[in-house]
N, C-alpha and C positions, 0 to 999 in steps of 0.2 A: 499447446496451450499452457500458459504459465500457471504456477501454483496459486497465485493470487486470483487469477481468472476462474480457476476451478472452485475456490472457496466462494467467490462472489456468485457464480452461477448456481451452485448447490444451495446456498442460502436463499437466493431468489426463488428457486424452484420450491423449496420447503415453504417459503412465505406464500407463494401463489396457491399452493395446494392446501394451505392452512394446516400444515402438519405441526402438531404440538407434542411435547414430551419425547419419549423414546431416547435413543442414544445420542441424539444431536447430529449436527452436520459432519462432525469429525469422522464418524464411522464411515459415512458414505464417501467422504473425500479420500480416506485411506483406501477404500475398495476401488475407487476410480483410478487412483494413481498406481495401484498395484496391477490392475487388470486391463487398463486401456491399451489398445493396439492402434498403430497408425493406419488410417484408411483414407484413400483418395477417391472421392466421388466422381465417377465418369459420367459422360452424357448418357451412355447406355443404362447404367445402373440407376441414374436419376429418372430416366423415362420409365423403366420397369417399376420403380417405387411409386411413381405418379399413377401409373395404371393400376397398381395393386390397391392404392388408397381409394382411387375412384371406384373400383369394384366393391370395396368394403363400405364406402360411404352411402348414406341414404339419399344424399343429394349430390351426385357426381358432377352435375353441370355447375353447381355453385362452387364446388371445390376447384374444378378446372378453370373456372372464370377467375377465381381469386388467385390461383397459381399464376395465370397469365398476367394478371394485373401486377402482382409482386415482381414477376420476371421483367415486365416492362419498366418497372421502377429501379431495376438493377439492385435488388435487395441482396445484401451480403449473406453468404452461407445458406441460401434458400434450398439448394439441392441437397446438401448434407442433412438439413432439417427434415426434408421430405423423406429421405432415406431412413432417418431415425424413426419417423412416424410409421413408415411401412414396416419396420421391425417390431414396433409396439403392437401393431395389429396382429402379430403372431403370438403374442404373450397374453393369454386369456386372463391370467391373474391380475396383471397390470391393467388390462382393459377394464376388468370388473371394478378395480379400485378407482380408476379415473372416471368411470361412468357414475359411480356412487358419489365421488367427490364433486363432479359437475352438477349432479342433481342437488346436492346440499347447497352448493354455491348459488345455483339458480333460485332455490327457495329463499335463501338469505337475501339475495338482491331483490327478489320480488317483494319480500316483506319490507325491505328498506324503501323501495320505490313507492310502495303503497302508503307508507307512513309519511313520506316527505314530499312526493310529487302531487301536483294538482291535476286532476283529470276532468274531462267533460263526459257526460253520459249520453248515450244514444237512445232515442225513443224505442219502445218495444216494437217488435216486428208486426204486431197486430194493429198498431196505430199508423196512420198516415202522417207523413211529415208535411208541414206547411211550407210554402215557398220561402218564407222568411227564415225558418229553421234550416232549410236546405241550403240557402245562400250563406248563412252563418257557418254551417259545417264546411262548405266549399272553401270559404275564406281561411278557416283554421287549418284545413288540410293543405291548402296552397301555401300558407306561411311556413308550415313545417317542412314541406318539400323544398321551398325556396331556400330556407335557412340551412338545410342539410346538403343540398346538391350544388348550389352556386358557389364556386371557389372565390377566394379573395381576389379583388381587382389587382392589376399590376401596380397601380399607384400605392395601394395599401401595403403590398408586399415590399416594394422598394423602400417605403418609409420605415417599415418594421426592420428591414436589414440595415438601413442607414442609422436608425436609433440604436440598434444593438452594437454596431461598430463604434459609433461615437461615444457610447457609454464606456466601452472597453478601452478605446484610444481617444480620449478627449483632446489630446494635443495634435492629433492627425485626423481631422474630419475628412469624410469622403467628398470628393468633388461632385457637384450636382449639375446636371444639364439644365439649361434655362427652360422655363415653362413652355415657351413657344414650340419647343421640340415635340412636346406631347399634345399641345393644343392645336396643331396643324396636321391633321391626319393625312393630308394629301402628300406630305413629305415621306411617308412611310413606304409607299410603293405597293401597298396591299389594297384590296377591294374596299371601296367606301359604300357601305350599305345604308339603307334608310333614305336614299335619294328620292327625287320626284319622278324619276323614270323618263320616259320620252316626252319632250316638250310638246305643249299643245300646238296644233297646226301641223305637226310633223308625224301624226299618227299614220303608220304604214299598214297596209293590208296584211293579214296573217300570212306567214311564210309558206304555209302549206298550199296556198292558192297559186304559188309561183311554179314555173317549170322546174324539173329536177336540176337542170344545169344552173339556173338562177339560185335555187336553194343551196346548192353546193358552194357556189361562190360567196353567197351571203354568210354561210356557216364558216367558211375558211377565214373570212375577215373577222367574224365574231371570235373565233378561236384564237386568232393572233392577238386580239385584244385581251381575251381572258387569260392567255398564257403569261401576260405581264401584269396581271392584277387589275384589269379594267373591265367593267361590265360591257357585254355586247348588247346588240338589239334584241336578239332572240335567246341569248344565254345570260342569265343573271345569277350572281352569287347570293347565297343565303347568309344571314347573320350567324356568327359563330358563338356558341355558348360554352364558356369555360375552355377546356383543352380539346374540344371536338375538332374533327377534320372539316374542312370547308366543303359544303355541298352546293349544287347548282340546280337551277330550274331551266329546263329546255322547253321551248315552245312545243306544245302538245300536237300542233297541226303539222309538225315536221314529218317528212317521209321516214318510214321505219328503218329503211336501210341506211339512210344518212344519219338518223338518230343513233343507231347502234354504233356506228363508227365514231360519232361525236362522244358518246359515253366512254369509249375506249381511251380517248385523248384527254378527257376532263380530269382524270386522276393526276395528270402532270400539273395542271393548274392548281388542283387542291394541294399538292406537295409544295408548289411554289408559294402558295399563300401561307402554309405552315412554316416554311423556312424563313420567309420574309418577316413574319411576326416574331419568330424566335430571334433572328439576328437583330431586329430593332430593339426588342425588349432586353435580351441578355447582353447586349453591348454596354448597358449601363454599368457604372462603376460599382454599384451596390452588389453586383453578382460576381465580382472578383476578376482577377487578371486571366485566369484559365478560360472562363467562359468568354471573356472579351477576345482572347486569342482565337478561340474556336469560332466565334461569329465572324471574325476577320477572315479566317480560312474559308468559311462557307461563302462569304461574299465574293472571295476570289473565284471560287468554283461557279458561283451564280453569274459572274461576268461572262463566262464562256457560254452559259445557257442563254443569256440575253443577247449575246452576239449571234447565236444560232437563230433565235427568234427574229432578230433584225434581218438576217440574211433571207429567212423565209418570207418576211414581209416584202423584201425587195423582189423576190421571185413572184410574189402575188401581184405586185404592181405591174410586172411585165406580163402577167397572164399566164405564167408558167407553173403555178402551184395549184394542184387539185387536192381534194380531201385525202385521196389515197397517198399522194406524194407527201402531204403533211404528216400523215400517220407513219410513213416510211422514214422520214427525216427525224421525227421526234422519238422513235423507238429507242435508239441508243442512249438517249438522255433520260429515258424513263427510269432505268435502273438506278442511275446516279441520284435522281430526284427522290426516289423512294427511300434510298438509304439515308440521304440527308434529312428527309422529313421524319424518318423513323428515329434517327438519333436525336433530332430536335424534340420530338414528342417524349422520348424516354428521359431526356435531361429535365424537361419541364415537369413531368409526372413525379420524378424522383427528387425534385428540388435540389439537383446536384450542383455542387460548387467545389472548386479546387480538386482535391484528390479523388473525390467520388466521381467527378466528371471524367477524369483520366481513367479510372477503373472501368467505367462504362465503355469508353472508347477502346480501351485495351481488350476488353472481353469481346466487343464486336469485331475488332481486328482479328483476334485469335479464332473466333467462331467462323469467320469467312475463309478459313483455310480450305483450299480447293476452288474457290472463286477468286481468281487472281485480280480481276478488275475491281471487285468490291473490296478485297483486302488492301489493294494499293490505295484505294480512295480513303478507307478508314485509317490506314497507316499515315497518309498525308495529314489528315485531320488531327490524329493523335500527336504526331511530331510537332505540328504547329501549336496545339493547345498546351503541350508539355513544356514549351520553352520558358515561360515565366515561372513555372513550378520548379524546374531544374535550376533556374538562376538562384532561387531561394535555397534549394538543396545544396548547391555548390558553396554558397557563402557559409552555410551551416557546417558542412563536413570538412571544408578546407580552412575556415578561419574561426569557426565558433561564434559566428554572428547570425542572429535570426532577424530578418527583415521581412515581415509578413503583414503588410498593411491591411489586407482584406481577409485575414483569418482563414487561409486556404491550406497552409502547410500542415503536415502531420504532427509537427512538434509545436506545442503551445507554451508560451512563456507566462509565468505568474509572478506577480510582484511580491517577493519575499525578501526579508532582510537577512543577510548572512551573519550579522552580529548576533541574532537570536539563537543561533546554533549553539552558542556557549552558555545560554541562559535557560532555554526551555528544554526540559527533558523530552518532551514529545514533539520537538521540532522536526520537520521533515523536509528541510531545505534541499538535500540531495535528491530526494524522491519526488518532490513536488514543484521545485523551481521550474523545471522543464518536464513536460509530460507528453505522452503519446495520445492523440485523439484518433480513435480507431476508424471512424467513418471518413477521415481525411487521408488515410493511407491508400495510395494507388495499389491495386491488386498485384502489379508487377514488382512492387517494392515491399510487399507484406513480409517476406522472409527476412528482409534486411532491416526492418523497422527498428528493432532494438539496437542494432549496431549503429544505425544512423543517429539515434538519440544519444547513445553513449559517446560517439565521436565528437559531436558538437559540444556536449557537456564537458568533456575532458579539455578541449581547446578553450572553452569559455572560462574554466577555472584559471588556467594559465593567463588568459587575457585579463581577467580581473585582478591579477597580481601585478599588472603593469607591463607585461611582456607581450609584444606583438608576434603572433605566430601565424604562419601560412604553410600549408602542406607543400613540400617540394614536388610531389607527384601530381599536383593539381592539373586535371584535364577537363575539358568541356564534357558534360554529361549529355548524351543525346539518346532519344528514345529509339529502342530497337526491340524486336521480338525475341532476340537472344538475351535472356536474362543474365547470362554469364558475364556480359559486359558490365552490367551494374555491379555485380558481385565483386569483380576484380577491382574496380575503381573504389568502391566503398571499403573493401578490405584494406587496400593500401592506405586510405585516409584514416581508417580506424587504427591500424597498426602504428602509424605515425603519431596520432593523437595519444594513444595509450603510452607509447614510449616517452613522449615529451612530458606528459604529466607525471608519469612514474619516476622518471629521472629527476624532475623538478622537486618532487616530494622527498625522494630517497637521498639524493645527493645535496641539493642546495638547501633544502629545509631539514635534512637529517632526521627523517621520520623514525628510523629504527633506534637512533640514539635517544630520541624523545621518549619513545616507548620504554626503552631500558631505564631511563631516568624515573619514569612513573612507576616502573616495577620496583625500583629501589625503595620507594617510600610507601606506596599503597600495598605492595605485597610483602613488605617488611623483610627484604633480603639484606639490608644493612644492619647487622646485629649490634655493632658497637654504637651506631647512631641512636638506635632505639633504647638501649640500656641507658645511655647518657641522657637522652631526652626525657625518659620516664623518671629518672632520678631527679632531674631539674624541675619537672612540672608536677611531681607527686602531690605536693601540698596544694598547689594551685588547682589541680583537677579534682581534688576532694570537695571543693566548694560547690555550692549550687551554681547552675549555669548563669543565673542573673547576677551573681556576685563576682564572676570572673571578669578580669580586665583584659580584653583581646590584645591590646598592644603589648601587655606584659608577656602573654603567651608567644606572640610573634618574636619578641626579643629573646625569649628562652629558646625558641626554635632556631633562630639565627645563631645563637651561641652553640647549640648542639651540632648544627651543620658545620660550623667552623672548626669545632674541636673533635671531629670524627673523620673517618675515611670518606664521608659524603662531601667533604670539602673539595674533592677532585672532580665532582660532577659539574660540568659547565652550565647546566640548566637548573641548578639548585635554587636560584633566586625566584624561579617560577612557582615554587612550593609555598602554599599559604595555609593558614589556619581557618577552619570553618566550624563554628558551633551550630549544630543542627537543632531544629525545633522539636524533633522527634527522636526516639531511640531507634536502633537499627531495625527492630522487628516492625514497628509502625511504619518506618520509611519503606521497608520492603513491601508491606501490604498495600501502601498507597501507590507504589510503582506498579505492582501486579494488577491493581484495580483500574489502571488507566484504560480508557475506551471500553469499559465494561459497565454493566448495570449498577454495580456496587460503587462506582467511582464517586458519584454525588453524595451518597450516604457516608462514605469514609471521609471525604473532604469536609463535609458539613458537620461531622461528629463533634460533640463537645470535647474540648481538650481536657486531659486528665488533671486532677487536682494535685497529683504528686509531682513535685518539682524535680526536674532532671539534674543529676550531678554533672560536673564537667566531664567525667569519664564517659558517661552515657551519651552526652551530646557531642563529644569531640570527634573531629574528623579532619582530614587534610583536603585541600582543594588545589587545583593546578591551573595556571594561566596558559591557555593555548590560543594562538592567533591563526588567522586565515592564511593559507588554505589547510593547515594541519587540523583545523577544527572540523573539517569534513570527516576525518578518521577519528580523532579524539574529541568527539562532540559531547554534549551534556549527557546524553544517554550512556555513552561509554564511561564518562567520569563518574556518573552515579553508580554504575556497576562496580567500578574500582573502589568507590567509597564504601559500598556495602561490604565488599570483601575485606577492606581494611578495618572497618569498625568491628566486624566479626572477629578477626584475628587479634586486633588490638585489645579487645575485651578479654579474650582468652589469655593473652599475655599478662594482663592485669590480674586475673584470677590466679595465674601461676605464681606471680610475685607474692600475692597474699598468702598462698599455701606455703611458699618457701619461707616466709617470715614466721609462720607458725612452726615450721620445721626447726628453724633456728632457736626459737624460744623453748622448744621441747628437748633440745640437745642436752640440757643440763640434767634432765632426769636420768640420763644414762649412768651418772655417778652413784646412784642409789641402788639398793638391792631391788629385785623384782617384787619382793613382798612389800617394800615401802612405796613403790610407784605402780602397784598393780592396777589401781583404778585409772591410770593414765594409758594403759596398754590399748584399750579399745579405741580411744581417741587417736593414739599414734597410728594404729593400723588403718583407721578410716582416713586420716590425713594422707597417708601414703597411697591409698587407693585413689583418692581424689587427685593427688598430684600425678600419679601414673596416668590416670584418665586424661587430664588436661594436657600433659606433655605429649602423649601419644596422638591426641587429636591435632595438636599443633604440628607435630611432625608429619602427620598424614596430609594436612592441608598444604603445608609448605613444600614438602619434598616428594609427595606422591601425587599431588594434584597440580599445584602451581608451577613447579619447575619443569616437570615433563611436558605439560601443556604449553608452557612458554617456549620450550625448545622446538616443539612441533610447529608452533606459529612462526618462530624465527626462521625455521627451515622453509616453511611455505612462502614466507615473504620474499625469500631469495629467488624463488621460481615464479612469483606472481608476474603476470603479463600486463595487468591493467589495474586501475584504482578500484574497480569493483571487486576484483579478487582480494585486494588488500583489505577492503571493508569486510568482505565475507570472512577472511581468516581471522581478523581482529575480533569481530563479533562472535565467531565460533569459539575463540579462545576464552572470551569473557563468559559466554554462556556455559561452556563446559566447566569452568572454574566455579561459577555460582551453583551449578547443579551438583557437582561432586563435593562441594563444601556444604551441601544440605541447605542452601539458602533459597532454593526454588521449591522446596517441599515443606509446606506449612506444618504438616504433622511431625516430621523429624525436627524441624526448627523449634517447635513448641516444646518437645521433650528435651532437646538440648538446652534451651533457655532455662527450663526448670532445673536441670542439672547444674548449670552455672549459678543459679540463684541459691541452690542448696549449698554449694561450695562457699559462696560468699557469706551466707548466714553462718556456716560452720566456723569460718575464720573469725567472724565478729564475736561469736559465742566464746571461742577459745581465748580471744583477747580479753573479753570482759571477765571471764572466769579467772584468768591468770592475774589480772589486776586486783580482783576481789581477794584472791588467795594471798597475794602479796601483803595486802592491807591487814588480813587476819594474822599472818605470821609476824608482822612487825608489831602488832598490838600485843600478842602473846609474849613476844621476846622482851618488850619493854616492861611488861608486868613481872616477868620472871626475874629480870635484872634488878628491879626495885625492891623485891621481897627478900632477896638473899642478903646475908650479912656482908660486911665489907671484905672479910678474909676470903669467904667463898667467892665473892664477886671478883677479887683480884686473881684468885686461882683460875676461875672460869675464863677471865680475860686472857691470861697467859696461855691457857690451853687452846684457845680459839685463834690466837694470833696467826699461826701458820695457815689455818684453813681460811681465815678471812681474806688473806692476800689473794689466794686463788679465786675466791668467790667474787671479789670486787673487780678482778681482772676480767672474768667472764661477763660480769655485769656491764663493764665498759664496752666490751665488744657488742653486746646485745643492744645497748643504748644507741650505738652507731648504726646498727642494722634496722632496728624497729622504730626508732624515733620516740620511744617512751621508756621510762625507768623500769627495770626488772630487778627485783630483789630476790636473790637465790635462797632456796630453802636450806636451812641447816639440817643436817642429818638427824640431830637429836630431836628437832621439833617436827620433822616430817612424820615420825612414828607416832607422835602425840596428836596429829590432826585426825579428825573424824572423817570418814568417807562421806562425801556429799551425795546423797541419794538422788537429788534433783539433777546433779551433773551427770550421773550415770544414765538417768532416764532420758535426758536431752541428747546425749551422745548416741544412745540406742535408737532414739527417734530419727536422728540424722542418718545413722547407718541404714536403718530400714528404708527411709525415703530414697536415699542415694542408690541403694541396691535395687529397689523396685524400678526406679527411673532408668538406671543403667541397663537392666535386663530388658525393659520395654524398648529402649533404644536399639539394643543389639538384636532383638526379635524383629523390629521393624526394618532394620538394615538387612537382615537375612531375607525378609519377604521381598523387599525392593530389589535386592541383588539377584534374586531367583526369578521373580515374576517379570520385572521390568528390565532385566538384563543390565542393571547398573553394577557391573562387575567391579568397578573401582571401589565401591563402598564396602565390599566384603573385606577389603584390606583392614578396615577399622576393627572388624571382628577378630581377625587374625592377630592384630596387635594387642587388643585389650584382653582377649581370651587365649593368650599365647600358651598357657599351661593347662587349658581345659577346665579352668575353675568354674566357668559358667555353662559349659557344654551340656551337662546333665539337665540343668534347669531349662535351658533353651529347647532341648529336645522334648522335654515334658510339655512346655508351652506349645510347641508345634503339634504334638499329638492331641492336646486339648482343642486346638484350633481346627484340626482336621475332623475331630469328632463332632464339633459344633456344626461345621459345614455339611457333613454327611447327614446330620440329624435334620 
């Protein structure tokens, strides 16, 4: 059972049992996947389970009746279900819960029905009902019985099937038989009931008054008529209601010995009637090609039966056929007729079409092991019925074409546009364009269903690229009881299809080169390109996103690509600029909310009033064409974008901190006493820079690169496109997880740390500008107050120093983009310590340290409890000298004490 099927069944069970709260379905799914063991239900175990449930049940007759009814309809997995129920009867705790749950559901349904349904009241038992009330009650009960028991007419069923098909395939309407085929019942070959009986004037005396010899001859003649669907004089057919078997009325005056022998022969006539009605009805186009082929095979067998009846009639005319001889000649045919009638009844009861009809026939063939005649008969029918189904199968697995006009094949095609795979994040083209329909899978192909689906899908992709493909090992598929024959043929077709598509993507479409190109830009492994690009776009990306001109960014991107090592990338022209509507955290939350209860709330949430900057909205996009879009679809590109935006913003914060480092370098020329109030800011800046650089190193060299090499190695050994999809998706999932993008708690702390770093750099920039202005003002006032002689001496004294100062200033102007005036040593000592600056830096230090400790603590918890061992590398890098170890241990002790309390 697939993982998806387990999820679906567990959720369905919880819904049916009205289970609310608790640990949710995931806990039960994990338990099932860890503890399940393969078990094959045998005929013996199924019978034992049935007996056990019947003994446990309060109404065993009803249970056995329902079991036989479902068995006659060929319900899938009935025996495994019965075995499971028998095991549940041994678990008292589960039984108690189910009984309580059933009681609650019964009460709920009773209350609901009492509130919504209209009922009629019966008179009290002490009063007598009038004839009018009795008649009214009889009519109501009769209407209820009629509406519940009478099945749909054949005409209504055909119309329903025809409308359903025409709605799905409006360009290929089902052919319809002319009305006269159904309006002339004498053409069917079955009994015509409701006639006038024996014509007036030909009334014969009761057959019981005749001698035994005359009775026998008359009954032989009647039986010969009845065996071909025509009423006799003394044997007449009863009307059939629904899917009941045909019954007959025999003249009551008939001699008992003759009557007993007649009753032994009449089941053959009943089977004939059942088979005839089935072949006439199910040969209609509405029931599909498989049923049509089955009815044709039954008609072929019925010809032999009719030939036998004709020969018996010839003997009767010669006076050589007695009732005993008729019974002798008809006995070999009885078994055949019973099997055919049983199959016809089961197909009708189960409303079988296509694959479900073949499943029923295969199960019957397999169950008749030991009865060679019956098995040979069923084998003949199954082979004949499977021919049209196997023709569809051959076109699908050998050429990737599905031609299923009557919706019988196990693979169903859906109208989906492959272009949307590049636009819609939640597009499921590969999963939903072609899907498996469970009830159409023949039981003998159940194990190969997934490979059959994949084989046709692979060939279909290549065909949609304009290449005609046909499997060189194509052979006609024939039905056989040896399933190994199907396995070998489908395996060959599957291996060919896998190789064709994989070679097409890997060699002709250069999939690995495309992925490597995406890695260059989205995972930022082209260092010189990004330095050049960020230098070129720095001013443009500082603007609000609404003020940015996209063509200008595109031009700058083109320039950066041409002037860096990225110029050697043959696919560089597919790289595009994308200005997103949300920041990376909002984008991540919207993606995680897809197909959840929170999706509508997040999508309909009011947009924030804060305008995004170009840096917050900036991302790359990539143009991918069919069929590479199967692998690099919108979902994959969105994951690449989230990784890129996360790392790009870290790189931006690193550049800001480096600019602060450059501006602070000049303080080194002064004594510690002169620049002591800068020391705290210097230390904080260095801690922030160390944090950002180590985080970047971790993401790029301990997450992205190793994971990429693992994927690249796996792609070389991939045998089909599904393996490629799996490896690529696993690569992106692991990168997102290890980069903390799938954990909202870690992401929230990390985002706050980045915000603190950005605010710190802004604060340092503003303070430096303010300090420059104050120094310049003091300097000008000092120069104007001194006398000319002192002024000239001062100028001479500072000549040498000013040259050095302005050289440094020129370098800083080039790096920071804004003028920096250096402090002169004489004026530095005269400046007053700014208390507000010290308090601000202290606040930044406190916030940064608290958040960093919180991040390290959470990483320690996740690496221990959730086995996220790669995240512990961040702790080792940031706490390389044990600076945070003592405080982290203290937090762990406090957490343990709270948990124990």
